[in-house]
C-alpha positions in Angstrom: -65.8 43.3 -5.5 -65.1 47.0 -6.2 -67.4 49.4 -8.1 -66.8 52.7 -9.9 -68.7 54.6 -7.2 -66.7 53.2 -4.2 -65.2 56.4 -3.0 -63.0 54.8 -0.3 -61.5 52.3 -2.7 -61.0 55.0 -5.3 -59.2 57.3 -2.8 -56.8 54.5 -1.7 -56.1 53.4 -5.2 -55.4 57.0 -6.4 -53.2 57.6 -3.4 -50.8 54.9 -4.6 -50.9 56.0 -8.2 -50.4 59.7 -7.4 -48.7 59.9 -4.0 -48.2 56.8 -1.8 -49.9 54.4 0.5 -49.0 51.6 2.9 -50.3 48.3 4.1 -49.4 45.4 6.3 -49.8 42.0 4.6 -47.1 39.4 4.9 -46.9 36.7 2.3 -46.0 33.3 3.6 -42.2 33.0 4.0 -40.1 29.9 3.8 -36.5 30.0 5.0 -34.2 27.8 3.0 -30.6 27.3 4.1 -27.7 24.9 3.8 -24.7 24.0 1.6 -27.0 22.9 -1.2 -29.7 25.5 -0.8 -28.9 27.2 -4.1 -28.7 23.9 -6.0 -32.0 22.7 -4.5 -33.9 25.9 -5.3 -32.4 26.0 -8.8 -34.0 22.7 -9.5 -37.4 23.6 -8.1 -37.8 26.9 -10.1 -37.6 27.8 -13.8 -35.5 30.9 -13.1 -31.7 30.8 -12.6 -31.3 30.9 -8.9 -27.6 30.3 -9.3 -27.3 33.6 -11.1 -28.9 35.5 -8.2 -26.2 37.0 -6.0 -26.5 37.8 -2.3 -28.7 40.8 -1.9 -30.8 40.3 -5.0 -34.2 38.6 -5.5 -35.8 36.9 -8.4 -39.4 36.5 -9.5 -39.9 32.9 -10.8 -42.5 30.2 -11.1 -42.6 26.6 -9.9 -43.9 23.8 -12.2 -45.2 20.3 -11.8 -43.9 17.4 -13.9 -46.4 18.4 -16.6 -44.7 21.8 -17.0 -47.7 23.6 -15.5 -47.5 26.4 -12.9 -48.2 25.4 -9.4 -46.8 28.5 -7.7 -45.2 31.9 -8.4 -42.8 33.3 -5.9 -40.0 35.8 -5.1 -36.8 34.0 -4.2 -34.7 36.3 -2.0 -30.9 35.6 -1.6 -30.5 37.0 1.9 -27.1 35.6 2.8 -24.5 33.0 2.0 -26.3 29.6 1.8 -29.5 31.4 3.0 -32.7 32.2 1.1 -36.2 33.3 1.7 -39.0 32.1 -0.6 -42.0 34.5 -0.6 -45.2 32.6 -1.5 -48.9 32.6 -0.6 -48.8 28.9 -0.1 -45.9 27.9 2.3 -47.4 24.5 3.4 -47.8 23.4 -0.2 -44.3 24.6 -1.0 -42.8 22.6 1.9 -44.8 19.5 0.9 -43.5 19.9 -2.7 -39.9 20.4 -1.4 -40.2 17.3 0.7 -41.3 15.2 -2.2 -38.4 16.4 -4.4 -35.5 16.5 -2.0 -32.9 13.9 -3.0 -30.0 13.9 -0.6 -29.2 17.7 -0.7 -27.7 19.3 2.4 -30.6 21.7 2.8 -33.2 22.6 5.4 -36.4 24.7 5.0 -38.9 26.0 7.5 -42.1 28.1 7.4 -41.2 31.3 9.3 -44.3 33.2 8.4 -45.4 33.6 12.0 -42.0 35.1 13.1 -41.7 37.8 10.4 -44.0 40.7 9.5 -44.0 42.8 6.4 -45.1 46.4 5.6 -45.3 47.7 2.1 -44.9 51.4 1.1 -46.0 51.9 -2.5 -46.3 54.9 -4.8 -44.3 57.7 -6.5 -43.5 59.3 -3.1 -42.4 56.0 -1.5 -38.6 56.8 -1.8 -39.0 60.1 0.1 -41.0 58.3 2.8 -38.5 55.5 3.1 -35.6 58.0 3.4 -37.5 59.7 6.2 -38.2 56.4 7.9 -35.0 54.3 7.8 -31.5 55.0 9.1 -29.6 54.6 5.8 -31.0 56.2 2.6 -32.3 53.7 0.1 -31.7 55.8 -3.1 -29.3 53.3 -4.5 -31.3 50.2 -3.8 -32.1 48.6 -7.1 -35.4 46.9 -8.1 -35.5 43.3 -6.8 -32.7 44.0 -4.3 -32.8 43.5 -0.5 -30.6 45.0 2.2 -30.3 45.4 5.9 -31.3 48.7 7.5 -32.8 50.1 10.7 -35.9 51.9 11.9 -34.7 53.6 15.0 -32.8 50.9 16.8 -34.9 48.1 15.2 -33.2 45.9 12.6 -35.2 45.5 9.4 -34.7 44.3 5.8 -35.8 46.6 2.9 -36.8 45.0 -0.3 -37.4 47.2 -3.3 -40.4 45.5 -4.8 -44.2 45.5 -4.7 -47.4 44.4 -6.4 -48.8 47.7 -7.5 -46.8 48.7 -10.6 -45.4 51.7 -8.8 -42.1 52.4 -7.2 -42.3 50.5 -3.9 -40.6 49.0 -0.9 -41.3 46.2 1.5 -40.1 46.3 5.1 -39.5 43.0 6.9 -39.2 42.9 10.7 -39.4 40.4 13.5 -42.9 39.8 14.7 -42.0 41.1 18.2 -41.0 44.5 16.6 -44.1 44.8 14.5 -46.0 47.3 16.6 -43.1 49.7 16.8 -42.4 49.4 13.1 -46.1 50.0 12.3 -46.1 53.1 14.4 -43.0 54.4 12.6 -44.4 53.6 9.2 -47.8 55.2 10.0 -46.0 58.4 11.3 -43.7 58.7 8.3 -46.5 58.1 5.8 -48.7 60.6 7.7 -46.2 63.4 7.0 -46.7 62.8 3.3 -50.5 62.3 3.5 -50.0 58.7 2.4 -52.9 56.6 3.8 -53.1 53.1 5.1 -54.7 50.8 2.5 -57.5 49.0 4.4 -59.3 47.5 1.4 -57.7 44.3 0.5 -59.0 44.2 -3.1 -57.4 47.6 -3.8 -53.8 46.3 -3.4 -54.4 42.7 -4.2 -56.6 43.2 -7.3 -57.4 46.7 -8.6 -53.9 48.2 -8.6 -52.1 45.0 -9.8 -54.6 44.1 -12.6 -54.2 47.5 -14.1 -50.5 46.8 -14.6 -51.1 43.2 -15.8 -49.9 41.6 -12.5 -51.7 38.2 -11.9 -52.0 36.1 -8.8 -50.9 32.5 -8.7 -54.5 31.4 -8.9 -54.9 33.2 -12.3 -51.9 31.3 -13.7 -52.4 27.9 -12.0 -52.4 25.0 -14.4 -51.0 27.0 -17.3 -47.4 27.0 -18.7 -45.2 30.1 -18.3 -45.5 30.5 -22.1 -49.3 30.6 -21.8 -49.0 33.4 -19.2 -46.6 35.6 -21.1 -43.7 34.6 -18.8 -41.3 33.4 -21.5 -38.7 35.8 -20.2 -38.6 34.1 -16.8 -37.8 30.6 -18.1 -34.1 29.5 -18.3 -33.9 26.4 -20.5 -30.1 26.2 -20.0 -30.5 24.4 -16.7 -32.4 21.5 -15.3 -35.7 22.0 -13.3 -38.8 20.0 -12.5 -41.2 20.0 -15.4 -38.5 21.0 -18.0 -39.1 18.2 -20.4 -42.8 18.8 -20.5 -42.3 22.5 -20.9 -39.9 22.1 -23.8 -42.5 19.9 -25.5 -45.2 22.5 -24.8 -43.0 25.2 -26.3 -42.5 23.3 -29.4 -46.2 22.5 -29.8 -47.2 26.1 -29.1 -49.6 27.3 -26.4 -53.1 25.7 -26.1 -54.4 28.6 -24.0 -53.4 32.1 -23.1 -53.9 34.2 -20.0 -55.3 37.5 -21.5 -56.5 40.8 -20.2 -60.2 41.8 -20.5 -61.7 45.3 -20.8 -65.4 45.0 -19.8 -67.6 47.3 -21.9 -70.5 46.8 -19.5 -71.1 49.3 -16.7 -70.8 46.6 -14.1 -69.1 43.3 -13.7 -71.2 42.3 -10.6 -72.5 39.1 -12.2 -69.1 37.9 -13.4 -67.6 35.2 -11.3 -64.4 33.2 -11.4 -64.8 30.4 -14.0 -67.6 32.3 -15.8 -67.6 31.0 -19.4 -66.2 33.2 -22.1 -67.9 33.0 -25.5 -66.7 33.9 -29.0 -69.5 34.1 -31.5 -71.6 32.1 -29.1 -69.1 29.2 -28.8 -67.3 28.7 -25.4 -63.6 29.5 -25.7 -62.4 30.0 -22.1 -63.3 31.2 -18.7 -62.8 34.2 -16.4 -60.0 34.3 -13.8 -60.6 37.8 -12.4 -62.8 40.9 -12.6 -62.3 44.2 -10.8 -62.7 47.9 -11.3 -59.5 49.9 -12.2 -59.8 53.5 -10.9 -56.9 54.8 -13.0 -58.1 53.4 -16.4 -61.7 53.9 -15.3 -62.8 50.5 -16.6 -63.9 47.2 -15.4 -61.0 44.9 -16.1 -59.8 41.4 -15.5 -58.1 38.3 -16.7 -59.4 35.3 -18.6 -58.0 32.0 -19.9 -58.8 31.7 -23.6 -58.0 29.1 -26.3 -54.8 30.4 -27.8 -56.1 30.5 -31.4 -59.0 32.7 -30.3 -56.9 35.0 -28.0 -56.6 37.8 -30.5 -55.8 41.3 -29.2 -58.8 43.6 -29.7 -61.2 40.7 -30.3 -64.7 41.1 -28.9 -66.0 38.3 -26.7 -68.9 37.8 -24.3 -69.0 36.5 -20.8 -71.8 34.7 -19.1 -75.3 34.1 -20.6 -78.7 35.7 -20.6 -78.7 38.8 -18.4 -75.1 38.6 -17.3 -73.3 41.8 -18.4 -71.0 40.8 -21.3 -67.6 42.4 -21.5 -66.1 43.4 -24.8 -69.5 43.1 -26.5 -71.6 45.8 -28.2 -74.7 43.8 -27.8 -75.6 44.8 -24.2 -75.6 47.8 -21.9 -74.6 45.5 -19.1 -77.5 46.8 -16.9 -80.2 44.5 -15.5 -83.8 45.6 -15.6 -85.0 46.2 -12.1 -87.6 43.5 -12.2 -84.9 41.0 -12.6 -83.0 41.9 -9.4 -82.9 38.8 -7.3 -83.3 40.5 -3.9 -85.4 43.5 -4.8 -86.8 45.2 -1.6 -85.7 42.4 0.6 -85.0 43.5 4.2 -81.7 41.8 5.2 -79.3 42.0 8.2 -75.7 41.1 7.6 -73.2 40.8 10.5 -69.5 41.1 10.3 -70.1 43.5 7.4 -67.0 45.8 7.6 -64.5 43.6 5.9 -63.9 40.3 4.0 -66.8 38.1 3.2 -69.4 40.3 5.0 -68.3 43.3 3.1 -68.6 41.4 -0.2 -72.0 40.0 0.8 -73.4 43.5 1.5 -72.0 44.8 -1.9 -73.5 41.9 -3.8 -76.9 42.1 -2.1 -77.2 45.9 -2.5 -76.6 45.6 -6.2 -79.4 43.0 -6.3 -81.8 45.5 -4.8 -81.7 44.4 -1.1 -82.1 46.9 1.7 -79.5 46.0 4.3 -78.6 46.7 7.9 -74.8 46.3 7.9 -73.5 45.3 11.4 -69.9 45.4 12.7 -67.8 46.9 15.5 -66.0 49.3 13.1 -68.5 52.1 12.5 -66.0 54.0 10.3 -65.7 51.1 7.9 -69.5 50.6 7.8 -70.0 54.3 6.9 -67.4 54.0 4.1 -69.2 50.9 2.8 -72.6 52.6 2.9 -71.3 55.7 1.1 -69.7 53.6 -1.6 -73.1 52.0 -2.3 -75.2 55.1 -2.2 -76.1 54.7 -5.9 -76.8 51.0 -5.6 -80.4 49.8 -6.1 -80.7 48.9 -2.4 -80.1 50.9 0.8 -77.3 50.1 3.3 -77.6 51.4 6.8 -74.7 51.0 9.3 -75.3 49.6 12.7 -72.4 49.4 15.1 -72.4 46.5 17.6 -70.6 43.6 19.1 -72.3 40.3 18.1 -71.3 38.7 21.3 -73.6 41.1 23.1 -77.3 39.9 23.0 -78.5 43.5 22.9 -76.8 44.0 19.5 -79.1 41.3 17.9 -82.2 42.9 19.3 -81.2 46.3 18.2 -80.1 45.4 14.6 -83.3 43.4 13.8 -85.5 46.1 15.4 -83.7 48.6 13.2 -84.4 46.5 10.1 -88.1 46.4 10.9 -88.2 50.1 11.7 -86.4 51.2 8.5 -87.7 48.6 6.0 -91.0 47.4 7.6 -90.0 43.8 8.1 -87.2 41.2 8.2 -86.7 38.8 5.4 -83.1 37.4 5.7 -80.5 37.2 8.4 -76.9 36.5 7.4 -74.7 35.5 10.4 -71.2 36.2 9.1 -69.4 37.7 12.1 -66.6 35.5 13.4 -63.1 35.4 14.8 -60.2 33.0 14.5 -58.1 31.3 17.2 -54.4 30.6 17.3 -54.5 26.9 16.5 -54.3 25.9 20.2 -55.2 22.3 20.9 -57.5 21.3 23.8 -54.7 20.5 26.2 -53.4 24.1 26.1 -56.5 26.2 25.4 -57.2 29.0 27.8 -60.6 29.8 29.4 -60.4 33.2 27.9 -59.9 31.9 24.3 -62.7 29.4 24.7 -65.1 32.0 26.0 -64.3 34.6 23.4 -64.5 32.2 20.4 -67.8 30.8 21.6 -69.1 34.3 22.5 -68.6 35.6 19.0 -68.8 32.5 16.8 -71.6 30.6 18.5 -73.5 32.7 21.1 -73.7 35.7 18.8 -75.3 33.9 15.9 -77.7 32.1 18.2 -78.7 35.4 19.8 -79.4 36.7 16.3 -81.3 33.6 15.2 -83.4 33.8 18.4 -84.5 37.3 17.6 -84.9 36.6 13.9 -87.2 33.6 14.5 -89.3 35.6 17.0 -89.6 38.4 14.3 -90.4 36.0 11.5 -93.2 34.3 13.6 -94.6 37.7 14.7 -94.8 38.8 11.0 -97.3 36.0 10.6 -96.4 35.1 7.0 -94.9 31.6 7.7 -91.6 32.5 6.0 -88.1 33.6 7.0 -84.6 32.9 5.9 -81.4 32.5 8.0 -77.9 32.0 6.5 -75.1 31.1 8.8 -71.4 31.3 7.8 -69.8 28.4 9.5 -66.5 26.8 8.3 -65.0 23.6 6.9 -63.2 23.7 10.3 -66.5 22.4 11.8 -65.6 18.9 10.5 -62.0 19.2 9.3 -59.2 20.2 11.6 -58.1 23.5 10.0 -57.7 25.5 13.3 -57.6 25.1 17.1 -60.2 23.5 19.3 -61.9 26.7 20.1 -62.5 27.7 16.5 -63.4 24.3 15.2 -65.8 23.6 18.1 -67.5 27.0 17.9 -68.1 26.6 14.2 -69.3 23.0 14.7 -71.8 24.3 17.2 -73.1 26.8 14.7 -73.5 24.0 12.2 -75.6 22.0 14.7 -77.7 25.1 15.6 -78.4 25.5 11.9 -79.8 21.9 11.6 -81.7 22.2 14.9 -83.4 25.4 13.8 -84.7 23.7 10.6 -86.0 20.8 12.6 -87.8 23.1 15.1 -89.3 25.7 12.7 -89.7 24.1 9.3 -93.5 24.0 9.8 -93.5 27.7 10.3 -91.9 28.2 6.9 -88.5 29.3 8.3 -85.5 28.2 6.3 -82.0 28.0 7.8 -78.9 27.0 5.7 -75.2 27.4 6.2 -72.1 28.1 4.1 -68.8 26.4 5.0 -65.9 28.3 3.4 -62.4 26.9 3.1 -59.5 29.2 2.7 -60.6 32.7 1.6 -58.4 35.7 1.0 -59.5 38.1 3.7 -57.7 40.3 6.2 -58.2 37.7 9.0 -54.4 36.8 9.1 -53.7 40.4 10.0 -55.8 40.3 13.1 -55.5 36.8 14.3 -53.2 36.1 17.3 -49.7 34.5 16.7 -50.0 30.8 16.1 -49.6 28.2 18.8 -46.5 26.2 17.8 -47.8 22.8 18.5 -51.3 23.4 17.1 -50.0 25.0 14.0 -47.6 22.2 13.4 -50.6 19.8 13.4 -53.0 21.9 11.3 -50.4 22.8 8.7 -50.3 19.2 7.6 -53.9 19.6 6.4 -53.4 23.1 5.1 -50.7 21.7 2.8 -53.4 20.0 0.8 -55.4 23.2 0.4 -56.0 24.3 -3.2 -56.0 28.0 -4.2 -57.6 30.5 -1.9 -61.1 31.7 -2.7 -62.1 35.3 -2.8 -64.8 36.9 -0.6 -67.0 37.3 -3.7 -67.1 33.5 -4.0 -68.8 33.3 -0.7 -71.1 36.3 -1.5 -72.3 34.4 -4.6 -73.2 31.4 -2.6 -75.0 33.6 -0.1 -76.9 35.3 -2.9 -78.3 32.0 -4.0 -79.4 31.1 -0.5 -81.0 34.5 0.0 -82.9 34.4 -3.3 -86.0 32.6 -4.2 -83.9 30.3 -6.3 -83.1 28.3 -3.2 -86.7 28.0 -2.0 -86.5 24.2 -1.8 -83.1 24.2 0.1 -83.4 23.9 3.8 -80.9 22.5 6.4 -78.1 22.4 3.8 -74.5 23.3 4.4 -72.9 24.5 1.2 -69.2 23.8 1.2 -67.2 26.4 -0.7 -63.6 25.2 -0.6 -62.7 24.3 -4.2 -62.8 20.6 -3.2 -60.3 20.9 -0.3 -62.3 18.7 2.0 -62.6 16.0 -0.7 -58.9 15.4 -0.6 
């Protein structure tokens, strides 16, 4: 969630629009090769892969048999009988390919863990690239890829991006990533082009301004319903063609449309929020974000086609939810309706991802927050961005694996806000998918130190503080994982999160009579920067867990977890105790 007043996000956004910026974020990559690679891919995708020569790339969608989008990708023709498919969902792609392979001489492999990608985006990106690589890229056309070098390191340069600006992607071997990152950082530094550290700036704010949608925005719609008519080639055969032709003849039932929110804030707008036209439901929200160039809250929605009229005013949500495109509300809540007004809350792991989103959400609901993480600079940026929010945000640097941090952060909450009402244990780290037969002592110790001991240290101090306050109430929210009961990672991660799950239930059993509540949230896949900092995957372990990951639906956003946390932190959940709320879009039901 980004707000107009977020100075750090605004600066990074404007850098890309006016100068340049860079970031490291590799999509999943599937290598496809063999005599029939072209023929095979041409049947999987709606675009004409056979018309894509070596050195060129193509944006295209992949459909199910009903003609509905299940993925959108960039297919890169990197060599004779050799392709890369850039997707966010490699395990699902491979599963789909397996199901539709019919005797072709083709092989495919998820190579995500062996390749890294850096993006340089913005009007000055060409100058930066020419200063960075051995051979100038002036002649590189859009959606073209070519070999190059950074120093003596072999790289591939792809002219593409997801910001709507001139941009380039740099692909390198994972073992070369540090050297490439150092070179990119140095070259960008000479042009005052910053690193983009806020995921939602380059995944949502910049793209949505230009009308670029994620797969999760288009999922379940036809290309015609998403304005992707131009990408469909009906002169060839592909999976879902018959259904798509029929859908074209019948006309679209829905349309993916852009929204301009007239309200001052979109903070109450969630994915799947209902859209109304004259009080009648007509669709649902897919995305909401602030655009720092257009200076508006913007987003996407899926609307019944007959009601998707450009310029039409609709409302989103109900009651006090700020309605976009509606003149009937200022979009501002009255203070007495804020759900966490004057609550004293400690949130750990607050510098990024879910913790960052929780702090933003809680502050806008009037909470006073001690935001805890190891990165003080990011905490200070977060605090500054929320200076105009109803609640206060005070940074507190610390390592949650250190018992002293728990004491210091809760004492700070009592000192600054007079009490402690809620503890949110969000800090956590990921392992490398290593199974028990290979796990090292060091990895076991570190995962349990951060994911289990740290939250328990904090719970111990919180319970002591709640009891000392003498009011027979207190609230603890633990962020565990579906990995606690489903094998989504290695033994260290799954066991450490399972232990936190057990600690949650034990705390309820021990302290319910003292009025202390303790609940947990178990997220599934959430789009955060964890993949950027987790260690390279263990080959055996990842081979096992990827079978389960192949069944994962679309990724959630940090705001989805923040909304669940808001419910548990508010009085609306007063009768909920000892619960584990699974937030995984049904993944663990499969």
